TORDO-851446 format. One record per residue (C-alpha): residue number from 1; residue in one letter; y, z, x. Coordinates in steps of 0.001 Angstrom, whole numbers. Layout:
(NUM; "A"; (Y; Z; X))
...
This chain:
(1; "X"; (-4670; -173358; -89371))
(2; "X"; (-5292; -170431; -91415))
(3; "X"; (-6026; -166887; -90659))
(4; "X"; (-7103; -165325; -87114))
(5; "X"; (-9382; -162240; -88993))
(6; "X"; (-10997; -161721; -85102))
(7; "X"; (-13135; -158813; -86090))
(8; "X"; (-14411; -157059; -82688))
(9; "X"; (-17913; -156003; -82496))
(10; "X"; (-19484; -153902; -79279))
(11; "X"; (-20025; -156199; -76623))
(12; "X"; (-23316; -158226; -76899))
(13; "X"; (-25752; -157968; -74282))
(14; "X"; (-26374; -161216; -72482))
(15; "X"; (-30390; -160137; -73831))
(16; "X"; (-29427; -160486; -77306))
(17; "X"; (-27542; -163442; -77013))
(18; "X"; (-30177; -165452; -75766))
(19; "X"; (-33096; -164400; -78240))
(20; "X"; (-30983; -166554; -80744))
(21; "X"; (-32314; -169742; -78485))
(22; "X"; (-35891; -168690; -79473))
(23; "X"; (-36162; -170254; -82286))
(24; "X"; (-34691; -173641; -80554))
(25; "X"; (-35833; -173140; -77035))
(26; "X"; (-34637; -177348; -76117))
(27; "X"; (-31312; -175962; -76666))
(28; "X"; (-30792; -172879; -74327))
(29; "X"; (-33040; -175452; -71924))
(30; "X"; (-30608; -177688; -71748))
(31; "X"; (-27718; -175374; -71528))
(32; "X"; (-29455; -173711; -68515))
(33; "X"; (-30008; -176602; -66697))
(34; "X"; (-26618; -178677; -67487))
(35; "X"; (-23807; -178063; -64830))
(36; "X"; (-21104; -179092; -66900))
(37; "X"; (-20032; -178993; -70467))
(38; "X"; (-20002; -182356; -70538))
(39; "X"; (-23393; -182844; -69500))
(40; "X"; (-24889; -180517; -71716))
(41; "X"; (-23043; -182370; -74567))
(42; "X"; (-24797; -185535; -73629))
(43; "X"; (-28341; -184137; -73447))
(44; "X"; (-27589; -182033; -76311))
(45; "X"; (-26638; -185119; -78743))
(46; "X"; (-29692; -187063; -77099))
(47; "X"; (-32220; -184104; -77960))
(48; "X"; (-30525; -184042; -81653))
(49; "X"; (-30666; -187801; -82521))
(50; "X"; (-34760; -187356; -81361))
(51; "X"; (-35380; -184216; -83402))
(52; "X"; (-33249; -186254; -86295))
(53; "X"; (-35645; -189378; -85829))
(54; "X"; (-38865; -187344; -85536))
(55; "X"; (-37992; -185463; -89066))
(56; "X"; (-37070; -189415; -90909))
(57; "X"; (-40520; -190867; -88983))
(58; "X"; (-42131; -187352; -91118))
(59; "X"; (-43804; -186617; -87887))
(60; "X"; (-42333; -183472; -88055))
(61; "X"; (-44317; -181168; -91135))
(62; "X"; (-41717; -178621; -93525))
(63; "X"; (-43696; -176452; -96398))
(64; "X"; (-40603; -178707; -98642))
(65; "X"; (-38381; -181342; -98999))
(66; "X"; (-35863; -179092; -99585))
(67; "X"; (-36007; -177393; -95930))
(68; "X"; (-36626; -180963; -94548))
(69; "X"; (-33378; -181794; -96503))
(70; "X"; (-31536; -178648; -95053))
(71; "X"; (-32776; -179569; -91365))
(72; "X"; (-31321; -182855; -91212))
(73; "X"; (-27943; -181576; -92729))
(74; "X"; (-28332; -178840; -89766))
(75; "X"; (-28356; -181168; -87326))
(76; "X"; (-25394; -183218; -88334))
(77; "X"; (-23208; -179953; -88332))
(78; "X"; (-24475; -178753; -85055))
(79; "X"; (-23363; -182342; -83765))
(80; "X"; (-20330; -182285; -85548))
(81; "X"; (-19435; -178501; -83304))
(82; "X"; (-20346; -180499; -80007))
(83; "X"; (-18372; -183190; -80755))
(84; "X"; (-15701; -184353; -78348))
(85; "X"; (-13491; -185225; -80539))
(86; "X"; (-13453; -182567; -83136))
(87; "X"; (-12635; -180030; -80327))
(88; "X"; (-9871; -181819; -80405))
(89; "X"; (-9291; -181367; -84213))
(90; "X"; (-9866; -177976; -83396))
(91; "X"; (-8261; -177093; -80950))
(92; "X"; (-11472; -175675; -78665))
(93; "X"; (-14764; -175815; -77878))
(94; "X"; (-17391; -174091; -79463))
(95; "X"; (-19884; -175861; -76910))
(96; "X"; (-18004; -174517; -73906))
(97; "X"; (-18322; -170753; -75569))
(98; "X"; (-22041; -171450; -75688))
(99; "X"; (-22518; -172910; -72633))
(100; "X"; (-20720; -170354; -70467))
(101; "X"; (-22220; -167187; -72847))
(102; "X"; (-25714; -168837; -71848))
(103; "X"; (-25001; -168712; -68282))
(104; "X"; (-24111; -165361; -68346))
(105; "X"; (-20211; -165370; -68412))
(106; "X"; (-19201; -161825; -69271))
(107; "X"; (-15878; -162636; -70126))
(108; "X"; (-17128; -164912; -72823))
(109; "X"; (-19506; -162435; -73909))
(110; "X"; (-17120; -159681; -74396))
(111; "X"; (-15218; -162362; -76162))
(112; "X"; (-17833; -163614; -79049))
(113; "X"; (-18962; -161245; -81677))
(114; "X"; (-22115; -161140; -83866))
(115; "X"; (-20579; -163230; -86603))
(116; "X"; (-20629; -165885; -83677))
(117; "X"; (-24214; -165238; -83146))
(118; "X"; (-25257; -165051; -86611))
(119; "X"; (-23335; -168190; -87175))
(120; "X"; (-26162; -169741; -84824))
(121; "X"; (-28845; -168038; -85513))
(122; "X"; (-28850; -170012; -89015))
(123; "X"; (-28002; -172840; -87530))
(124; "X"; (-31117; -173456; -85411))
(125; "X"; (-33210; -171405; -88374))
(126; "X"; (-31965; -174352; -90706))
(127; "X"; (-32473; -177400; -87738))
(128; "X"; (-35947; -176044; -86945))
(129; "X"; (-37140; -176051; -91186))
(130; "X"; (-37305; -172104; -90728))
(131; "X"; (-34800; -170954; -92864))
(132; "X"; (-36903; -170461; -96054))
(133; "X"; (-33868; -171401; -98138))
(134; "X"; (-35994; -173687; -100753))
(135; "X"; (-37197; -170083; -102190))
(136; "X"; (-33655; -168660; -101887))
(137; "X"; (-32118; -165375; -103678))
(138; "X"; (-33939; -165548; -106999))
(139; "X"; (-36720; -166749; -106053))
(140; "X"; (-37529; -164099; -103416))
(141; "X"; (-36566; -161690; -106376))
(142; "X"; (-38895; -163167; -108933))
(143; "X"; (-41521; -162641; -105579))
(144; "X"; (-40692; -158715; -105525))
(145; "X"; (-41223; -158439; -109283))
(146; "X"; (-44403; -159941; -109064))
(147; "X"; (-43868; -163030; -111055))
(148; "X"; (-46448; -165722; -110271))
(149; "X"; (-44835; -169387; -109623))
(150; "X"; (-46288; -171671; -111803))
(151; "X"; (-47133; -175599; -110480))
(152; "X"; (-46489; -176799; -113838))
(153; "X"; (-47187; -180349; -112662))
(154; "X"; (-51065; -179508; -113247))
(155; "X"; (-50066; -178057; -117128))
(156; "X"; (-49203; -180571; -119952))
(157; "X"; (-47920; -179817; -123045))
(158; "X"; (-47196; -176646; -125113))
(159; "X"; (-49204; -174760; -122476))
(160; "X"; (-46882; -175982; -119553))
(161; "X"; (-43721; -175838; -122476))
(162; "X"; (-44850; -172002; -123104))
(163; "X"; (-45519; -171455; -118907))
(164; "X"; (-41844; -172485; -118464))
(165; "X"; (-40133; -170650; -121175))
(166; "X"; (-41973; -167150; -120133))
(167; "X"; (-41013; -168479; -116559))
(168; "X"; (-37417; -168703; -117578))
(169; "X"; (-37626; -165278; -119366))
(170; "X"; (-38199; -163752; -116290))
(171; "X"; (-35524; -165731; -114300))
(172; "X"; (-32766; -164811; -116875))
(173; "X"; (-34401; -160950; -116696))
(174; "X"; (-32790; -160846; -112966))
(175; "X"; (-29770; -162906; -114063))
(176; "X"; (-29288; -159829; -116821))
(177; "X"; (-29828; -157142; -114449))
(178; "X"; (-26852; -158295; -112021))
(179; "X"; (-24673; -159237; -114902))
(180; "X"; (-25119; -155513; -116842))
(181; "X"; (-23555; -154378; -113143))
(182; "X"; (-20003; -155655; -114415))
(183; "X"; (-18986; -153761; -117873))
(184; "X"; (-16590; -156182; -120068))
(185; "X"; (-13421; -154813; -121509))
(186; "X"; (-15452; -155746; -124982))
(187; "X"; (-18461; -153137; -124491))
(188; "X"; (-17999; -150234; -126592))
(189; "X"; (-18479; -147671; -123861))
(190; "X"; (-15783; -149044; -121895))
(191; "X"; (-13531; -150141; -125483))
(192; "X"; (-13906; -145912; -126181))
(193; "X"; (-12566; -145259; -122712))
(194; "X"; (-9341; -147063; -123288))
(195; "X"; (-8341; -145554; -125993))
(196; "X"; (-8420; -142472; -124764))
(197; "X"; (-6546; -144074; -121885))
(198; "X"; (-3802; -145408; -124524))
(199; "X"; (-3732; -141718; -126028))
(200; "X"; (-2753; -139928; -122960))
(201; "X"; (-54; -142777; -122335))
(202; "X"; (1205; -142417; -125579))
(203; "X"; (1489; -138789; -125233))
(204; "X"; (2715; -139227; -121662))
(205; "X"; (5912; -141786; -122555))
(206; "X"; (6337; -139647; -125563))
(207; "X"; (5703; -143139; -127623))
(208; "X"; (3629; -144165; -130904))
(209; "X"; (1441; -146810; -131042))
(210; "X"; (3912; -149295; -133181))
(211; "X"; (5504; -149214; -129320))
(212; "X"; (2954; -149512; -127046))
(213; "X"; (1956; -152570; -129151))
(214; "X"; (5416; -153744; -128977))
(215; "X"; (5835; -156213; -125886))
(216; "X"; (9525; -155373; -125969))
(217; "X"; (8827; -151700; -125302))
(218; "X"; (5512; -152957; -122364))
(219; "X"; (8496; -155146; -120701))
(220; "X"; (11134; -152203; -120886))
(221; "X"; (8488; -149612; -119372))
(222; "X"; (6816; -151317; -116496))
(223; "X"; (6335; -149522; -113925))
(224; "X"; (8008; -150465; -110606))
(225; "X"; (10163; -149424; -108320))
(226; "X"; (11150; -145705; -107054))
(227; "X"; (11249; -144810; -110442))
(228; "X"; (7412; -146167; -111065))
(229; "X"; (6247; -144718; -108093))
(230; "X"; (7856; -141098; -109673))
(231; "X"; (6031; -142325; -112953))
(232; "X"; (2114; -142438; -111373))
(233; "X"; (2928; -139018; -109682))
(234; "X"; (3679; -137435; -112472))
(235; "X"; (1041; -139098; -114567))
(236; "X"; (-1271; -137871; -111741))
(237; "X"; (-172; -134144; -112270))
(238; "X"; (-211; -133907; -115930))
(239; "X"; (-2720; -136205; -117041))
(240; "X"; (-6375; -136943; -115837))
(241; "X"; (-5163; -140029; -114219))
(242; "X"; (-6475; -140344; -110516))
(243; "X"; (-4665; -141920; -107633))
(244; "X"; (-5145; -141284; -104020))
(245; "X"; (-1973; -140392; -101735))
(246; "X"; (-3015; -143160; -100000))
(247; "X"; (-2401; -145573; -102355))
(248; "X"; (873; -143933; -103256))
(249; "X"; (2347; -143963; -99735))
(250; "X"; (1578; -147940; -99622))
(251; "X"; (3205; -148482; -103115))
(252; "X"; (6482; -146647; -102007))
(253; "X"; (6372; -148205; -98208))
(254; "X"; (6172; -151860; -100598))
(255; "X"; (9127; -150486; -102930))
(256; "X"; (11188; -149330; -99697))
(257; "X"; (10814; -152782; -98086))
(258; "X"; (11661; -154568; -100985))
(259; "X"; (8061; -155967; -102067))
(260; "X"; (7706; -156672; -105346))
(261; "X"; (5443; -154441; -107164))
(262; "X"; (4819; -153902; -111243))
(263; "X"; (2212; -152989; -113352))
(264; "X"; (2271; -152832; -117292))
(265; "X"; (2131; -149990; -119108))
(266; "X"; (-554; -151667; -121386))
(267; "X"; (-2776; -152988; -117870))
(268; "X"; (-2922; -149602; -116404))
(269; "X"; (-4423; -148054; -119175))
(270; "X"; (-7905; -151046; -117867))
(271; "X"; (-7981; -148495; -115216))
(272; "X"; (-10928; -146335; -114879))
(273; "X"; (-8876; -142555; -114630))
(274; "X"; (-11273; -140512; -113573))
(275; "X"; (-13340; -142602; -111209))
(276; "X"; (-11362; -145397; -109373))
(277; "X"; (-12331; -148411; -107211))
(278; "X"; (-16074; -148404; -108609))
(279; "X"; (-15721; -150254; -112507))
(280; "X"; (-11909; -150885; -111972))
(281; "X"; (-12184; -152358; -108396))
(282; "X"; (-11222; -155667; -109715))
(283; "X"; (-8370; -154481; -111644))
(284; "X"; (-6604; -151763; -109031))
(285; "X"; (-6730; -154349; -106039))
(286; "X"; (-4922; -156480; -108489))
(287; "X"; (-1865; -154863; -107974))
(288; "X"; (-2341; -151546; -105483))
(289; "X"; (-1369; -153554; -101748))
(290; "X"; (-3392; -152983; -99201))
(291; "X"; (-1574; -151207; -96181))
(292; "X"; (-2068; -155090; -93975))
(293; "X"; (-218; -156715; -96853))
(294; "X"; (2417; -154830; -96994))
(295; "X"; (2569; -154941; -92680))
(296; "X"; (3005; -158502; -92988))
(297; "X"; (5871; -158477; -95722))
(298; "X"; (7737; -156185; -93783))
(299; "X"; (7483; -158554; -90626))
(300; "X"; (8478; -161417; -92538))
(301; "X"; (11243; -159458; -94341))
(302; "X"; (14020; -162171; -93336))
(303; "X"; (12272; -165184; -93607))
(304; "X"; (9046; -164199; -95992))
(305; "X"; (10315; -167480; -97987))
(306; "X"; (9154; -169908; -95139))
(307; "X"; (6291; -167687; -93308))
(308; "X"; (4178; -167428; -96988))
(309; "X"; (5050; -170455; -98593))
(310; "X"; (1719; -171797; -98056))
(311; "X"; (1365; -174718; -100457))
(312; "X"; (4909; -175812; -98244))
(313; "X"; (7207; -175535; -102023))
(314; "X"; (10455; -175985; -99751))
(315; "X"; (9067; -179540; -98940))
(316; "X"; (7931; -180476; -101925))
(317; "X"; (10886; -179579; -104227))
(318; "X"; (12836; -182530; -105714))
(319; "X"; (15567; -179972; -107315))
(320; "X"; (15984; -176576; -107977))
(321; "X"; (13232; -174650; -109841))
(322; "X"; (11369; -178350; -109769))
(323; "X"; (7768; -178692; -107595))
(324; "X"; (6259; -181944; -107354))
(325; "X"; (3326; -182403; -105366))
(326; "X"; (1089; -184991; -108149))
(327; "X"; (1794; -188253; -109621))
(328; "X"; (2379; -187666; -113364))
(329; "X"; (2989; -183682; -113382))
(330; "X"; (5227; -181495; -111973))
(331; "X"; (6313; -177727; -112301))
(332; "X"; (9355; -176431; -113394))
(333; "X"; (9984; -172725; -112729))
(334; "X"; (12518; -171127; -115005))
(335; "X"; (11773; -167037; -114781))
(336; "X"; (10715; -166275; -110938))
(337; "X"; (8851; -162695; -112108))
(338; "X"; (6262; -161290; -113785))
(339; "X"; (5817; -158023; -115941))
(340; "X"; (3043; -157292; -113606))
(341; "X"; (2596; -158430; -109841))
(342; "X"; (-446; -159861; -108215))
(343; "X"; (-927; -158792; -104979))
(344; "X"; (-2317; -161742; -103975))
(345; "X"; (93; -163968; -105508))
(346; "X"; (662; -167811; -104221))
(347; "X"; (4259; -167724; -104842))
(348; "X"; (4497; -164100; -102995))
(349; "X"; (7483; -165499; -101054))
(350; "X"; (9431; -166400; -104385))
(351; "X"; (8670; -163412; -106787))
(352; "X"; (11365; -161399; -107380))
(353; "X"; (11423; -157402; -109232))
(354; "X"; (11039; -157936; -112880))
(355; "X"; (14407; -158059; -114584))
(356; "X"; (17167; -160461; -115653))
(357; "X"; (18054; -161862; -112268))
(358; "X"; (14597; -163686; -112280))
(359; "X"; (16035; -165915; -114961))
(360; "X"; (17451; -168487; -112949))
(361; "X"; (20251; -169361; -115359))
(362; "X"; (20790; -172532; -117913))
(363; "X"; (23029; -174295; -116011))
(364; "X"; (19980; -174615; -113260))
(365; "X"; (16928; -175213; -115855))
(366; "X"; (18912; -177728; -117815))
(367; "X"; (19142; -179878; -114788))
(368; "X"; (15620; -179647; -113924))
(369; "X"; (14447; -180450; -117930))
(370; "X"; (17504; -183315; -117316))
(371; "X"; (15281; -184557; -114004))
(372; "X"; (11617; -184654; -116473))
(373; "X"; (13637; -186653; -118968))
(374; "X"; (14562; -189072; -116092))
(375; "X"; (11661; -189419; -114780))
(376; "X"; (9090; -191802; -117223))
(377; "X"; (6482; -190872; -114226))
(378; "X"; (6219; -187402; -115853))
(379; "X"; (3456; -187551; -118727))
(380; "X"; (2764; -183265; -118333))
(381; "X"; (5277; -180482; -117685))
(382; "X"; (3641; -176862; -116558))
(383; "X"; (6049; -174649; -116843))
(384; "X"; (5513; -171621; -114908))
(385; "X"; (6855; -169167; -112380))
(386; "X"; (6845; -166012; -112421))
(387; "X"; (5222; -165939; -116272))
(388; "X"; (7498; -168014; -118768))
(389; "X"; (6464; -165828; -121701))
(390; "X"; (8753; -163130; -119967))
(391; "X"; (11698; -165196; -121801))
(392; "X"; (12324; -164558; -125421))
(393; "X"; (11261; -166582; -127638))
(394; "X"; (14906; -168241; -128327))
(395; "X"; (14607; -169552; -124814))
(396; "X"; (11292; -171012; -124839))
(397; "X"; (12130; -172913; -128070))
(398; "X"; (14883; -174023; -126213))
(399; "X"; (13155; -175463; -123330))
(400; "X"; (10445; -177177; -125689))
(401; "X"; (12831; -178795; -127924))
(402; "X"; (14205; -180828; -124767))
(403; "X"; (10930; -181344; -123808))
(404; "X"; (10446; -183082; -127319))
(405; "X"; (12842; -185525; -127104))
(406; "X"; (11484; -186816; -123467))
(407; "X"; (9028; -189932; -125159))
(408; "X"; (7117; -190197; -121424))
(409; "X"; (6009; -186609; -122111))
(410; "X"; (2965; -185964; -123409))
(411; "X"; (2063; -182041; -123366))
(412; "X"; (3148; -179342; -121703))
(413; "X"; (1335; -176194; -120356))
(414; "X"; (2407; -172914; -119875))
(415; "X"; (739; -170751; -117116))
(416; "X"; (1135; -167246; -117894))
(417; "X"; (-588; -164109; -117376))
(418; "X"; (839; -162098; -120126))
(419; "X"; (-2530; -162546; -122189))
(420; "X"; (-4072; -160119; -119875))
(421; "X"; (-1101; -158142; -118803))
(422; "X"; (1184; -157631; -122275))
(423; "X"; (-982; -159499; -124990))
(424; "X"; (1037; -158235; -127178))
(425; "X"; (3436; -160748; -126266))
(426; "X"; (1967; -163197; -128068))
(427; "X"; (3075; -162222; -131422))
(428; "X"; (2239; -164226; -134636))
(429; "X"; (6112; -165538; -134704))
(430; "X"; (5484; -167008; -130848))
(431; "X"; (2130; -168585; -131508))
(432; "X"; (3295; -169936; -134220))
(433; "X"; (6186; -171553; -132164))
(434; "X"; (4037; -173063; -129707))
(435; "X"; (1817; -174202; -132329))
(436; "X"; (4911; -176146; -133779))
(437; "X"; (5288; -178264; -130971))
(438; "X"; (4876; -181924; -131895))
(439; "X"; (3546; -182642; -128451))
(440; "X"; (252; -181724; -126918))
(441; "X"; (430; -177862; -125674))
(442; "X"; (-2289; -175651; -123912))
(443; "X"; (-1714; -172306; -122331))
(444; "X"; (-3544; -171440; -118957))
(445; "X"; (-3861; -167825; -118085))
(446; "X"; (-5642; -166061; -115172))
(447; "X"; (-8248; -163631; -116063))
(448; "X"; (-9957; -161819; -112896))
(449; "X"; (-12656; -159832; -114111))
(450; "X"; (-14528; -159088; -117721))
(451; "X"; (-12715; -155742; -117111))
(452; "X"; (-10085; -156865; -118051))
(453; "X"; (-11378; -158929; -121447))
(454; "X"; (-10377; -156249; -124139))
(455; "X"; (-10411; -156721; -127850))
(456; "X"; (-6213; -157225; -127840))
(457; "X"; (-7106; -160125; -125490))
(458; "X"; (-9768; -160942; -128349))
(459; "X"; (-6404; -161021; -131001))
(460; "X"; (-4144; -162620; -128943))
(461; "X"; (-6531; -165898; -128510))
(462; "X"; (-7210; -165898; -131631))
(463; "X"; (-3598; -166325; -133143))
(464; "X"; (-2876; -169114; -130237))
(465; "X"; (-6447; -170921; -131177))
(466; "X"; (-5095; -170563; -134918))
(467; "X"; (-2184; -172707; -134067))
(468; "X"; (-4607; -175585; -132428))
(469; "X"; (-3550; -174277; -128695))
(470; "X"; (-6403; -174021; -126486))
(471; "X"; (-6505; -171320; -123633))
(472; "X"; (-7708; -172217; -119769))
(473; "X"; (-8770; -169541; -117217))
(474; "X"; (-7796; -170337; -113656))
(475; "X"; (-9779; -167577; -111468))
(476; "X"; (-8985; -166421; -107981))
(477; "X"; (-12545; -166018; -106505))
(478; "X"; (-10656; -163162; -104122))
(479; "X"; (-13313; -160805; -102098))
(480; "X"; (-13319; -158033; -104724))
(481; "X"; (-14547; -160458; -107275))
(482; "X"; (-16979; -162200; -105480))
(483; "X"; (-19966; -160114; -105565))
(484; "X"; (-23336; -161617; -106955))
(485; "X"; (-23101; -162890; -110865))
(486; "X"; (-19647; -161217; -110848))
(487; "X"; (-18051; -164358; -111784))
(488; "X"; (-20708; -165087; -114357))
(489; "X"; (-20419; -161890; -115909))
(490; "X"; (-16595; -163372; -116401))
(491; "X"; (-17424; -166833; -118133))
(492; "X"; (-19707; -164853; -120489))
(493; "X"; (-17168; -162790; -121183))
(494; "X"; (-14226; -165492; -121364))
(495; "X"; (-16597; -167802; -124075))
(496; "X"; (-16579; -164389; -126414))
(497; "X"; (-13068; -164640; -126863))
(498; "X"; (-12724; -168402; -126734))
(499; "X"; (-10998; -168969; -123347))
(500; "X"; (-12236; -172236; -121657))
(501; "X"; (-12980; -171781; -117705))
(502; "X"; (-10706; -174303; -115733))
(503; "X"; (-10617; -173693; -112515))
(504; "X"; (-12061; -171606; -109842))
(505; "X"; (-9679; -170975; -106954))
(506; "X"; (-10483; -170075; -103177))
(507; "X"; (-7644; -167899; -102374))
(508; "X"; (-4885; -168944; -100325))
(509; "X"; (-5739; -168464; -96809))
(510; "X"; (-2695; -166653; -96093))
(511; "X"; (-1978; -164560; -93258))
(512; "X"; (-936; -161252; -95448))
(513; "X"; (-3992; -162322; -97850))
(514; "X"; (-6835; -161118; -95255))
(515; "X"; (-8122; -158831; -97415))
(516; "X"; (-8278; -161020; -100340))
(517; "X"; (-10346; -163863; -98670))
(518; "X"; (-13856; -164669; -99033))
(519; "X"; (-15903; -167604; -96948))
(520; "X"; (-15782; -170808; -98418))
(521; "X"; (-19454; -170847; -98378))
(522; "X"; (-19627; -167705; -100688))
(523; "X"; (-17747; -169821; -103378))
(524; "X"; (-20079; -172903; -102664))
(525; "X"; (-23103; -170595; -102832))
(526; "X"; (-21955; -169004; -106445))
(527; "X"; (-21316; -172440; -107699))
(528; "X"; (-24882; -173497; -106849))
(529; "X"; (-27096; -170527; -106874))
(530; "X"; (-25002; -168201; -109965))
(531; "X"; (-22659; -170654; -112359))
(532; "X"; (-25269; -173383; -112289))
(533; "X"; (-27938; -171222; -114261))
(534; "X"; (-25217; -171090; -117161))
(535; "X"; (-25369; -173603; -119699))
(536; "X"; (-22766; -176158; -119564))
(537; "X"; (-20228; -174999; -121633))
(538; "X"; (-19792; -171368; -119973))
(539; "X"; (-18891; -173125; -116787))
(540; "X"; (-16731; -175801; -116810))
(541; "X"; (-14558; -174256; -113875))
(542; "X"; (-13772; -176299; -111214))
(543; "X"; (-13904; -174800; -107510))
(544; "X"; (-11123; -175804; -105723))
(545; "X"; (-9346; -174815; -102329))
(546; "X"; (-5517; -175930; -101879))
(547; "X"; (-4724; -177535; -99026))
(548; "X"; (-1311; -176656; -97809))
(549; "X"; (1368; -179062; -98848))
(550; "X"; (-968; -181198; -100400))
(551; "X"; (-2858; -179816; -102970))
(552; "X"; (-6605; -179374; -104713))
(553; "X"; (-9385; -180104; -102483))
(554; "X"; (-12535; -180010; -104640))
(555; "X"; (-15393; -177718; -103236))
(556; "X"; (-17718; -179631; -105219))
(557; "X"; (-17375; -182124; -103091))
(558; "X"; (-18758; -182890; -99949))
(559; "X"; (-16263; -185827; -99259))
(560; "X"; (-13851; -183490; -99207))
(561; "X"; (-14568; -181219; -96067))
(562; "X"; (-16253; -181296; -92871))
(563; "X"; (-17478; -178038; -90618))
(564; "X"; (-15923; -179135; -87146))
(565; "X"; (-16454; -175582; -84920))
(566; "X"; (-17426; -172157; -84656))
(567; "X"; (-14978; -169637; -82995))
(568; "X"; (-15897; -166640; -81314))
(569; "X"; (-15322; -164086; -84101))
(570; "X"; (-17341; -166250; -86115))
(571; "X"; (-14789; -168179; -87935))
(572; "X"; (-15795; -171461; -89330))
(573; "X"; (-13186; -174002; -89151))
(574; "X"; (-12926; -176867; -91707))
(575; "X"; (-11572; -180210; -91640))
(576; "X"; (-10071; -180389; -95004))
(577; "X"; (-9411; -183801; -96486))
(578; "X"; (-6535; -184213; -98753))
(579; "X"; (-6496; -185705; -102344))
(580; "X"; (-4231; -188382; -100893))
(581; "X"; (-6336; -189495; -98653))
(582; "X"; (-7140; -192985; -101051))
(583; "X"; (-3047; -193588; -102088))
(584; "X"; (-1824; -193612; -98433))
(585; "X"; (-2252; -192680; -94762))
(586; "X"; (-1989; -188900; -94350))
(587; "X"; (-3070; -186162; -91735))
(588; "X"; (-6651; -183993; -92709))
(589; "X"; (-5805; -180180; -92278))
(590; "X"; (-7510; -177700; -90103))
(591; "X"; (-8645; -174528; -91488))
(592; "X"; (-10471; -171465; -89709))
(593; "X"; (-12257; -169684; -93171))
(594; "X"; (-13172; -165729; -93277))
(595; "X"; (-16199; -165337; -90715))
(596; "X"; (-19363; -164945; -92822))
(597; "X"; (-20402; -161913; -91129))
(598; "X"; (-17204; -159868; -91566))
(599; "X"; (-17423; -160916; -95595))
(600; "X"; (-20923; -159088; -95568))
(601; "X"; (-19821; -156156; -93901))
(602; "X"; (-17147; -155550; -96394))
(603; "X"; (-19800; -156031; -99214))
(604; "X"; (-21912; -153536; -97910))
(605; "X"; (-19228; -151118; -97222))
(606; "X"; (-19021; -151362; -101213))
(607; "X"; (-22604; -150426; -101721))
(608; "X"; (-23911; -154033; -102162))
(609; "X"; (-27395; -155215; -100606))
(610; "X"; (-26256; -158130; -98417))
(611; "X"; (-29875; -159552; -98217))
(612; "X"; (-29085; -160523; -101744))
(613; "X"; (-26450; -163138; -100212))
(614; "X"; (-28304; -164523; -97179))
(615; "X"; (-28628; -167796; -98186))
(616; "X"; (-24651; -168125; -97706))
(617; "X"; (-24898; -169243; -93593))
(618; "X"; (-26565; -172516; -95442))
(619; "X"; (-23870; -173427; -97404))
(620; "X"; (-21582; -175762; -95201))
């Protein structure tokens, strides 16, 4: 199961709960008259099938075909939720909670939350054709702007073309309004701000531009450990750099308990020194851990490698440093750290502090490479970790020379975040070394926010592309980068610097990362309502959920998941289908998602208008 994110609200009064059933009163009537959960299940099934048939026969009228489609979808979701077999898979009965709450069971009414009630409010609205989903977020904004909706079927030719073009300009005006909320590191204002930050840090460290732009200096001066905390404190005292006592205390708590922490000076200069957690929200949350994360990591100090191995890498490793989950590709991890530690790292159970101990030694690396040489099913090798660009050029060349001897290997992919955290690591020499590799070679990086895209990143990507190396982005769609059009702003910035959007990952549903998680519905909504508005070449990323121990599940595909239950705290429970289902009989995975209500409340806390997100409930 996933993370239990129970979010207790004040006890719901009985009247508030009953009001939900005014939308589809027949459901309330069935719950009222049924003497048992079993009886309610049978009667609700008959009601739903009759309602579905009435819709399919055209006896129930809808304002438009989209609301008709959604009603049919919602009916099937409701049937899924009351299914006896799905109760077995979910491990509890949503219907029993509904039935007992409707009967006025005080114990149940104390347990269920607003999130639970809101799920059924919106499900019943959809079933009855009253969701108003077809107009959606942008449609309502256009109405607010006084834009006239034109019936394009009634006009033809140039008149229709001009009218449509004018209308689409209005749509883009709204897009631009939202995109402008997220400044890019390529904006002149931000460039000037970072230049001042760099000058402040150079003076603080007593260095020149030459040292700042030398990756060896950056690596040597990673802000980590107790010394790093003292550096941050001194920086706050001596400059205009702002960091709260609370943040410093939580970093210190992490460091003292052996939880890896590290920031490159370059990445630190991306912070907004004077106005924290506004424009630089995603940047700070990248590296400054929340208290919940630190507490959970402390609880599992002794068994961290087992407790947090969400993807089951221990069980997919045929030899040290190698992970194999798919048919023709496997991972090698020669270096188990990064110059900068991302709080929500998938491999936080493995990542060490950034030092020489993180390199696993040539004996292990060579044995791992021998394994690849012996397995002619390997047509691609992913070199990751940790960050393999933490290694020296000579070490990287040694690994590539071994791979070049393997005739069956077609290509190599490097997974690195140095393009964002220390772009000066990609020297002309390294770019030329990578470009000289005789096989296919690509670089996969991890940009989270357009705020991280800088002139330095652009220059780095240009070096690689001049050597015929393409750079792809793997984005993690976590809570602090999930606002309306925030990922659209990122895709546009990526395009400007020549990085190709590759994957957009649902964040790993791990217990320690609850502050970063978003509902699956939000990523599905983003793909349909925001990314879809961009040209196809800007939205080449594929939305992905990594099924533990199994691998990538395509969230764009309805065949890969089904909603089977709603928990009292408002969490949706999904049955996730693994990619292997077409290869051999395998178990499905039950995942408890983040309550939509809790997610919307967190957006409200940072100043978002949650009305902008109201169609989220209809993404199943």
